[in-house]
N, CA, C and O of each residue as an XYZ file, in Angstrom:
644
protein
N       0.850     -1.173      0.000
C       0.000      0.000      0.000
C       0.888      1.226      0.000
O       0.998      1.895      1.027
N       1.502      1.533     -1.071
C       2.418      2.668     -1.182
C       1.644      3.885     -1.679
O       0.798      3.781     -2.568
N       1.949      5.035     -1.091
C       1.319      6.263     -1.553
C       2.114      6.811     -2.725
O       3.192      6.312     -3.048
N       1.579      7.829     -3.351
C       2.266      8.463     -4.459
C       3.436      9.258     -3.898
O       3.225     10.263     -3.219
N       4.673      8.824     -4.170
C       5.833      9.503     -3.597
C       5.936     10.981     -3.959
O       6.581     11.738     -3.234
N       5.326     11.411     -5.049
C       5.440     12.812     -5.439
C       4.591     13.733     -4.559
O       4.759     14.952     -4.607
N       3.671     13.162     -3.748
C       2.801     13.992     -2.917
C       3.389     14.262     -1.541
O       2.833     15.055     -0.780
N       4.496     13.623     -1.207
C       5.128     13.829      0.088
C       6.606     14.105     -0.099
O       7.194     13.779     -1.131
N       7.201     14.718      0.930
C       8.626     15.018      0.855
C       9.410     13.712      0.944
O       9.172     12.895      1.834
N      10.333     13.524      0.029
C      11.141     12.313     -0.011
C      12.064     12.258      1.206
O      12.661     13.261      1.596
N      12.167     11.087      1.787
C      13.028     10.883      2.945
C      14.404     10.433      2.496
O      14.543      9.751      1.480
N      15.427     10.818      3.260
C      16.771     10.372      2.902
C      17.000      8.934      3.384
O      16.157      8.358      4.072
N      18.136      8.374      3.017
C      18.446      6.975      3.298
C      18.429      6.678      4.792
O      17.953      5.618      5.199
N      18.934      7.584      5.610
C      18.977      7.356      7.057
C      17.566      7.327      7.641
O      17.248      6.446      8.439
N      16.723      8.274      7.254
C      15.335      8.275      7.726
C      14.630      6.988      7.312
O      13.918      6.383      8.113
N      14.826      6.570      6.065
C      14.173      5.343      5.566
C      14.630      4.128      6.357
O      13.816      3.277      6.716
N      15.924      4.042      6.630
C      16.441      2.900      7.392
C      15.943      2.939      8.835
O      15.643      1.897      9.419
N      15.855      4.137      9.410
C      15.342      4.267     10.774
C      13.890      3.787     10.833
O      13.515      3.049     11.745
N      13.093      4.196      9.884
C      11.690      3.778      9.832
C      11.602      2.265      9.688
O      10.793      1.622     10.356
N      12.419      1.706      8.833
C      12.420      0.255      8.631
C      12.757     -0.488      9.928
O      12.117     -1.487     10.255
N      13.742     -0.007     10.653
C      14.106     -0.631     11.931
C      12.946     -0.559     12.920
O      12.641     -1.544     13.592
N      12.301      0.602     13.010
C      11.206      0.774     13.958
C       9.956      0.000     13.539
O       9.171     -0.408     14.395
N       9.761     -0.207     12.237
C       8.633     -1.019     11.789
C       8.807     -2.475     12.229
O       7.822     -3.173     12.471
N      10.035     -2.924     12.328
C      10.313     -4.293     12.776
C      10.270     -4.403     14.299
O       9.853     -5.430     14.834
N      10.704     -3.339     15.008
C      10.731     -3.335     16.471
C      10.573     -1.898     16.968
O      11.557     -1.165     17.067
N       9.363     -1.503     17.274
C       9.077     -0.148     17.727
C       9.662      0.178     19.086
O       9.677      1.341     19.488
N      10.151     -0.843     19.813
C      10.755     -0.619     21.128
C      12.278     -0.562     21.061
O      12.946     -0.505     22.094
N      12.823     -0.578     19.854
C      14.283     -0.570     19.711
C      14.862      0.679     20.371
O      14.429      1.792     20.075
N      15.836      0.501     21.262
C      16.442      1.661     21.933
C      17.156      2.574     20.930
O      17.686      2.118     19.916
N      17.153      3.856     21.238
C      17.782      4.845     20.368
C      19.274      4.559     20.214
O      19.853      4.848     19.166
N      19.897      3.998     21.238
C      21.317      3.649     21.168
C      21.534      2.586     20.084
O      22.483      2.675     19.305
N      20.664      1.598     20.039
C      20.763      0.532     19.037
C      20.507      1.080     17.642
O      21.201      0.723     16.690
N      19.508      1.949     17.525
C      19.206      2.572     16.225
C      20.424      3.339     15.727
O      20.830      3.191     14.575
N      20.999      4.150     16.593
C      22.180      4.946     16.216
C      23.318      4.039     15.758
O      23.973      4.318     14.754
N      23.549      2.966     16.485
C      24.619      2.027     16.140
C      24.350      1.376     14.784
O      25.255      1.274     13.956
N      23.106      0.936     14.556
C      22.724      0.302     13.284
C      22.908      1.260     12.104
O      23.331      0.856     11.021
N      22.586      2.524     12.331
C      22.649      3.521     11.259
C      24.013      4.194     11.155
O      24.262      4.965     10.229
N      24.891      3.900     12.106
C      26.230      4.495     12.160
C      26.169      6.019     12.238
O      26.870      6.737     11.525
N      25.292      6.480     13.144
C      25.173      7.914     13.422
C      25.225      8.093     14.937
O      25.130      7.118     15.683
N      25.376      9.334     15.390
C      25.426      9.581     16.830
C      24.036      9.392     17.438
O      23.019      9.488     16.752
N      24.024      9.126     18.723
C      22.762      8.980     19.449
C      21.957     10.280     19.394
O      20.733     10.245     19.266
N      22.628     11.414     19.489
C      21.962     12.717     19.419
C      21.293     12.917     18.065
O      20.156     13.385     17.992
N      22.001     12.559     16.985
C      21.433     12.674     15.638
C      20.233     11.748     15.488
O      19.204     12.139     14.936
N      20.369     10.529     15.977
C      19.264      9.568     15.885
C      18.041     10.086     16.644
O      16.917     10.020     16.147
N      18.272     10.598     17.844
C      17.160     11.109     18.653
C      16.481     12.299     17.975
O      15.253     12.376     17.967
N      17.253     13.228     17.407
C      16.644     14.403     16.762
C      15.895     13.997     15.491
O      14.837     14.551     15.193
N      16.434     13.037     14.745
C      15.726     12.557     13.548
C      14.410     11.876     13.928
O      13.382     12.100     13.290
N      14.450     11.052     14.961
C      13.236     10.377     15.413
C      12.186     11.388     15.857
O      11.015     11.258     15.501
N      12.586     12.383     16.622
C      11.652     13.429     17.062
C      11.020     14.136     15.870
O       9.821     14.414     15.872
N      11.838     14.431     14.838
C      11.321     15.106     13.644
C      10.328     14.217     12.900
O       9.281     14.698     12.464
N      10.637     12.939     12.749
C       9.732     12.019     12.053
C       8.385     11.926     12.772
O       7.335     11.837     12.135
N       8.429     11.948     14.094
C       7.186     11.906     14.872
C       6.457     13.236     14.762
O       5.248     13.257     14.531
N       7.172     14.352     14.923
C       6.557     15.689     14.874
C       5.906     15.950     13.523
O       4.843     16.568     13.456
N       6.542     15.477     12.435
C       6.021     15.697     11.087
C       4.959     14.675     10.675
O       4.557     14.624      9.512
N       4.509     13.865     11.634
C       3.477     12.847     11.386
C       3.868     11.847     10.307
O       3.014     11.337      9.582
N       5.158     11.571     10.208
C       5.629     10.564      9.267
C       5.512      9.187      9.912
O       5.155      8.209      9.255
N       5.820      9.123     11.216
C       5.638      7.877     11.955
C       4.973      8.170     13.286
O       4.961      9.301     13.770
N       4.424      7.121     13.856
C       3.864      7.160     15.190
C       4.293      5.854     15.837
O       4.051      4.779     15.287
N       4.916      5.935     16.978
C       5.393      4.736     17.652
C       4.348      4.334     18.688
O       4.156      5.018     19.694
N       3.670      3.206     18.425
C       2.605      2.712     19.302
C       2.717      1.189     19.432
O       3.416      0.539     18.654
N       2.026      0.638     20.415
C       1.929     -0.811     20.540
C       0.773     -1.277     19.663
O      -0.372     -0.886     19.888
N       1.061     -2.101     18.674
C       0.021     -2.662     17.819
C      -0.434     -3.960     18.478
O       0.381     -4.836     18.768
N      -1.718     -4.075     18.708
C      -2.231     -5.227     19.448
C      -3.208     -6.043     18.610
O      -3.694     -5.593     17.572
N      -3.479     -7.240     19.083
C      -4.455     -8.119     18.458
C      -5.730     -8.024     19.288
O      -5.774     -8.544     20.403
N      -6.778     -7.365     18.762
C      -7.990     -7.156     19.567
C      -8.668     -8.452     20.002
O      -9.315     -8.483     21.049
N      -8.535     -9.513     19.223
C      -9.138    -10.796     19.596
C      -8.485    -11.310     20.875
O      -9.167    -11.782     21.784
N      -7.155    -11.213     20.936
C      -6.431    -11.681     22.128
C      -6.589    -10.737     23.313
O      -6.244    -11.093     24.439
N      -7.111     -9.531     23.067
C      -7.367     -8.586     24.152
C      -8.783     -8.723     24.699
O      -9.193     -7.954     25.569
N      -9.528     -9.700     24.192
C     -10.842     -9.985     24.738
C     -12.014     -9.337     24.024
O     -13.151     -9.474     24.474
N     -11.772     -8.636     22.927
C     -12.893     -8.059     22.190
C     -13.593     -9.174     21.418
O     -12.949     -9.953     20.716
N     -14.910     -9.242     21.555
C     -15.668    -10.310     20.918
C     -15.870    -10.086     19.428
O     -15.933    -11.043     18.656
N     -15.971     -8.830     19.024
C     -16.324     -8.559     17.630
C     -15.399     -7.480     17.067
O     -15.296     -6.381     17.611
N     -14.732     -7.819     15.971
C     -13.978     -6.833     15.203
C     -14.360     -7.023     13.751
O     -14.742     -8.119     13.341
N     -14.259     -5.972     12.981
C     -14.644     -6.130     11.597
C     -14.498     -4.868     10.781
O     -13.797     -3.922     11.139
N     -15.198     -4.907      9.666
C     -15.106     -3.864      8.659
C     -16.511     -3.391      8.324
O     -17.448     -4.186      8.251
N     -16.643     -2.098      8.124
C     -17.917     -1.508      7.704
C     -17.649     -0.688      6.450
O     -16.691      0.083      6.394
N     -18.486     -0.856      5.466
C     -18.404     -0.065      4.238
C     -19.676      0.767      4.155
O     -20.788      0.257      4.293
N     -19.479      2.074      3.924
C     -20.616      2.987      3.872
C     -20.804      3.556      2.476
O     -19.840      3.881      1.783
N     -22.057      3.668      2.082
C     -22.446      4.462      0.931
C     -23.029      5.747      1.490
O     -23.902      5.701      2.356
N     -22.562      6.892      1.012
C     -22.994      8.167      1.597
C     -23.433      9.143      0.510
O     -23.166      8.948     -0.676
N     -24.110     10.193      0.948
C     -24.384     11.345      0.103
C     -23.095     12.172      0.107
O     -22.758     12.794      1.115
N     -22.384     12.179     -1.004
C     -21.064     12.829     -1.042
C     -21.122     14.322     -0.746
O     -20.110     14.912     -0.367
N     -22.286     14.943     -0.911
C     -22.418     16.361     -0.577
C     -22.322     16.573      0.943
O     -22.069     17.687      1.402
N     -22.524     15.502      1.715
C     -22.475     15.585      3.173
C     -21.230     14.892      3.730
O     -21.170     14.583      4.920
N     -20.243     14.648      2.876
C     -19.026     13.907      3.221
C     -18.323     14.471      4.449
O     -18.000     13.713      5.364
N     -18.077     15.774      4.498
C     -17.296     16.350      5.596
C     -17.962     16.174      6.957
O     -17.296     15.723      7.889
N     -19.253     16.509      7.122
C     -19.873     16.280      8.432
C     -19.961     14.796      8.803
O     -19.882     14.446      9.981
N     -20.124     13.932      7.811
C     -20.147     12.489      8.085
C     -18.790     12.045      8.615
O     -18.718     11.343      9.623
N     -17.712     12.447      7.942
C     -16.371     12.070      8.383
C     -16.070     12.617      9.777
O     -15.447     11.930     10.586
N     -16.503     13.839     10.066
C     -16.292     14.418     11.399
C     -17.041     13.611     12.463
O     -16.510     13.363     13.546
N     -18.267     13.204     12.155
C     -19.052     12.404     13.108
C     -18.394     11.045     13.341
O     -18.345     10.566     14.474
N     -17.892     10.428     12.285
C     -17.239      9.118     12.416
C     -15.957      9.220     13.243
O     -15.661      8.328     14.038
N     -15.200     10.297     13.062
C     -13.952     10.479     13.816
C     -14.197     10.508     15.323
O     -13.300     10.177     16.098
N     -15.386     10.893     15.741
C     -15.702     11.011     17.163
C     -16.113      9.688     17.811
O     -16.253      9.622     19.032
N     -16.305      8.651     17.028
C     -16.757      7.359     17.580
C     -15.537      6.533     17.972
O     -14.770      6.104     17.110
N     -15.359      6.312     19.266
C     -14.174      5.624     19.783
C     -14.019      4.194     19.273
O     -12.892      3.725     19.115
N     -15.099      3.501     19.016
C     -15.027      2.101     18.578
C     -14.447      1.957     17.172
O     -14.113      0.850     16.752
N     -14.327      3.060     16.449
C     -13.777      3.025     15.097
C     -12.289      3.331     15.168
O     -11.896      4.407     15.619
N     -11.466      2.397     14.728
C     -10.029      2.636     14.798
C      -9.429      2.983     13.450
O      -8.237      3.281     13.369
N     -10.230      2.952     12.384
C      -9.742      3.285     11.046
C     -10.929      3.777     10.244
O     -11.943      3.087     10.149
N     -10.813      4.969      9.662
C     -11.857      5.532      8.803
C     -11.160      6.116      7.588
O     -10.264      6.950      7.720
N     -11.577      5.674      6.389
C     -10.937      6.152      5.162
C     -11.980      6.442      4.094
O     -12.926      5.677      3.905
N     -11.794      7.553      3.402
C     -12.599      7.887      2.234
C     -12.042      7.069      1.074
O     -10.833      7.063      0.845
N     -12.906      6.386      0.348
C     -12.447      5.458     -0.689
C     -13.145      5.694     -2.020
O     -14.091      6.475     -2.124
N     -12.651      4.999     -3.028
C     -13.311      4.979     -4.335
C     -13.856      3.572     -4.553
O     -13.526      2.649     -3.807
N     -14.676      3.415     -5.556
C     -15.205      2.088     -5.857
C     -16.656      1.978     -5.456
O     -17.408      2.951     -5.512
N     -17.042      0.787     -5.052
C     -18.438      0.502     -4.733
C     -18.947      1.170     -3.473
O     -20.153      1.366     -3.324
N     -18.058      1.522     -2.566
C     -18.439      2.189     -1.326
C     -17.626      3.469     -1.187
O     -16.580      3.640     -1.814
N     -18.138      4.361     -0.348
C     -17.490      5.667     -0.202
C     -16.558      5.755      1.002
O     -15.573      6.492      0.969
N     -16.861      5.011      2.059
C     -16.065      5.059      3.283
C     -15.798      3.644      3.764
O     -16.696      2.803      3.784
N     -14.552      3.389      4.152
C     -14.157      2.099      4.696
C     -13.787      2.306      6.159
O     -13.053      3.235      6.495
N     -14.297      1.442      7.023
C     -14.120      1.588      8.466
C     -13.698      0.253      9.061
O     -14.187     -0.800      8.651
N     -12.792      0.300     10.025
C     -12.506     -0.863     10.850
C     -12.981     -0.536     12.256
O     -12.810      0.587     12.731
N     -13.582     -1.523     12.924
C     -14.140     -1.282     14.252
C     -13.806     -2.418     15.208
O     -13.423     -3.515     14.801
N     -13.965     -2.117     16.494
C     -13.797     -3.087     17.567
C     -14.986     -2.917     18.505
O     -15.329     -1.799     18.890
N     -15.615     -4.042     18.871
C     -16.737     -3.999     19.807
C     -16.550     -5.086     20.861
O     -16.067     -6.177     20.560
N     -16.936     -4.780     22.090
C     -16.778     -5.728     23.178
C     -17.845     -6.794     23.231
O     -17.674     -7.820     23.891
N     -18.956     -6.558     22.536
C     -20.065     -7.514     22.590
C     -20.979     -7.309     21.382
O     -20.851     -6.338     20.637
N     -21.900     -8.250     21.216
C     -22.894     -8.130     20.157
C     -23.784     -6.909     20.395
O     -24.185     -6.238     19.445
N     -24.087     -6.625     21.643
C     -24.905     -5.447     21.970
C     -24.183     -4.158     21.574
O     -24.808     -3.246     21.032
N     -22.865     -4.072     21.839
C     -22.091     -2.888     21.422
C     -22.068     -2.758     19.909
O     -22.197     -1.655     19.379
N     -21.904     -3.876     19.209
C     -21.894     -3.884     17.744
C     -23.233     -3.382     17.212
O     -23.270     -2.547     16.308
N     -24.327     -3.884     17.767
C     -25.668     -3.475     17.348
C     -25.863     -1.972     17.554
O     -26.370     -1.285     16.668
N     -25.466     -1.467     18.709
C     -25.579     -0.032     18.990
C     -24.741      0.776     18.007
O     -25.200      1.789     17.477
N     -23.508      0.326     17.764
C     -22.609      1.026     16.848
C     -23.236      1.169     15.460
O     -23.244      2.257     14.884
N     -23.759      0.066     14.932
C     -24.283      0.072     13.562
C     -25.652      0.743     13.475
O     -25.859      1.619     12.635
N     -26.581      0.341     14.334
C     -27.968      0.785     14.185
C     -28.289      2.113     14.855
O     -29.178      2.834     14.402
N     -27.579      2.446     15.925
C     -27.916      3.665     16.650
C     -26.912      4.796     16.452
O     -27.231      5.959     16.698
N     -25.715      4.466     16.015
C     -24.715      5.511     15.838
C     -24.462      5.778     14.353
O     -24.812      6.844     13.848
N     -23.858      4.820     13.656
C     -23.426      5.059     12.276
C     -24.602      5.267     11.329
O     -24.614      6.236     10.571
N     -25.581      4.384     11.358
C     -26.688      4.495     10.398
C     -27.566      5.721     10.655
O     -28.352      6.108      9.791
N     -27.437      6.333     11.834
C     -28.228      7.521     12.153
C     -27.560      8.829     11.725
O     -28.159      9.899     11.837
N     -26.332      8.746     11.240
C     -25.636      9.954     10.782
C     -26.295     10.437      9.497
O     -26.464      9.668      8.551
N     -26.663     11.713      9.468
C     -27.318     12.289      8.292
C     -26.410     12.160      7.066
O     -25.266     12.615      7.084
N     -26.925     11.543      6.009
C     -26.170     11.388      4.776
C     -25.632      9.980      4.566
O     -25.137      9.668      3.483
N     -25.717      9.128      5.575
C     -25.316      7.726      5.406
C     -26.481      7.003      4.739
O     -27.573      6.916      5.301
N     -26.240      6.485      3.534
C     -27.288      5.835      2.759
C     -27.294      4.318      2.902
O     -28.354      3.694      2.864
N     -26.112      3.723      3.069
C     -26.054      2.266      3.199
C     -24.899      1.871      4.108
O     -23.867      2.539      4.156
N     -25.096      0.764      4.833
C     -24.100      0.238      5.755
C     -23.956     -1.252      5.466
O     -24.925     -2.009      5.524
N     -22.723     -1.659      5.154
C     -22.435     -3.073      4.903
C     -21.350     -3.498      5.890
O     -20.287     -2.880      5.955
N     -21.621     -4.549      6.654
C     -20.660     -4.986      7.657
C     -20.100     -6.364      7.317
O     -20.760     -7.179      6.674
N     -18.875     -6.603      7.762
C     -18.300     -7.948      7.726
C     -17.483     -8.111      8.998
O     -16.802     -7.185      9.440
N     -17.563     -9.300      9.578
C     -16.878     -9.575     10.826
C     -15.615    -10.369     10.570
O     -15.573    -11.228      9.689
N     -14.581    -10.075     11.351
C     -13.318    -10.799     11.246
C     -13.377    -11.957     12.236
O     -13.620    -11.746     13.424
N     -13.156    -13.173     11.755
C     -13.187    -14.342     12.633
C     -11.789    -14.806     13.024
O     -11.619    -15.501     14.026
N     -10.782    -14.420     12.228
C      -9.405    -14.752     12.550
C      -8.476    -13.823     11.783
O      -8.677    -13.585     10.592
N      -7.463    -13.299     12.458
C      -6.470    -12.455     11.796
C      -5.352    -13.366     11.314
O      -4.673    -13.999     12.123
N      -5.156    -13.437     10.012
C      -4.163    -14.315      9.418
C      -2.818    -13.605      9.283
O      -1.772    -14.188      9.566
N      -2.848    -12.353      8.853
C      -1.628    -11.573      8.681
C      -1.927    -10.127      9.029
O      -2.926     -9.560      8.587
N      -1.056     -9.545      9.821
C      -1.214     -8.149     10.224
C       0.188     -7.587     10.378
O       0.773     -7.664     11.459
N       0.727     -7.028      9.321
C       2.118     -6.583      9.328
C       2.209     -5.082      9.132
O       1.359     -4.466      8.489
N       3.246     -4.517      9.692
C       3.443     -3.069      9.603
C       4.822     -2.730      9.070
O       5.192     -1.556      9.052
N       5.588     -3.704      8.640
C       6.963     -3.445      8.204
C       7.060     -3.380      6.677
O       7.779     -4.162      6.053
N       6.332     -2.444      6.096
C       6.291     -2.307      4.633
C       7.288     -1.293      4.090
O       7.270     -1.002      2.894
N       8.143     -0.757      4.925
C       9.178      0.162      4.447
C       8.610      1.500      4.005
O       7.613      1.974      4.550
N       9.261      2.113      2.999
C       8.796      3.383      2.427
C       8.721      3.226      0.911
O       9.224      2.246      0.360
N       8.105      4.172      0.251
C       7.956      4.107     -1.200
C       9.284      4.257     -1.925
O       9.373      3.973     -3.119
N      10.316      4.700     -1.215
C      11.604      4.957     -1.870
C      12.648      3.886     -1.562
O      13.810      4.058     -1.930
N      12.282      2.797     -0.906
C      13.246      1.798     -0.477
C      14.013      1.152     -1.622
O      15.152      0.726     -1.430
N      13.427      1.071     -2.789
C      14.079      0.363     -3.881
C      14.952      1.266     -4.737
O      15.487      0.821     -5.753
N      15.102      2.502     -4.354
C      15.941      3.428     -5.142
C      17.397      3.244     -4.820
O      18.246      3.934     -5.384
């Protein structure tokens, strides 16, 4: 899932390698990163701070919601009135159970990933929250029964240069 490299500022080789290391192990100590990249610890720390500040990376714990006890996780696809896109997206951003919301092309207009603790929470999310947003025309859900692959170490769009 590579973005169009011309729409973002190109990263240099050190930034790309730092990102690659952190994608494999987000807990890697800055001392180890500096050693791997053959740069000073101060340089590594300032580069990491810049990558975070510029929203290029975010260092978080990625978890498996099934193993965390959530009963229902899945995907929701919405068909919307595109004239009401902005208020719909703002309303969706406020719903905590949604961990991913994207405007898309194709058969549906919005793609959502969600987590619910129970069937009752799922029902409330779909029927009382999302479907009640003005401009939502259709809601299609699918539930995840098993996560087969969930990887975050995809590098950058410039890795092959």
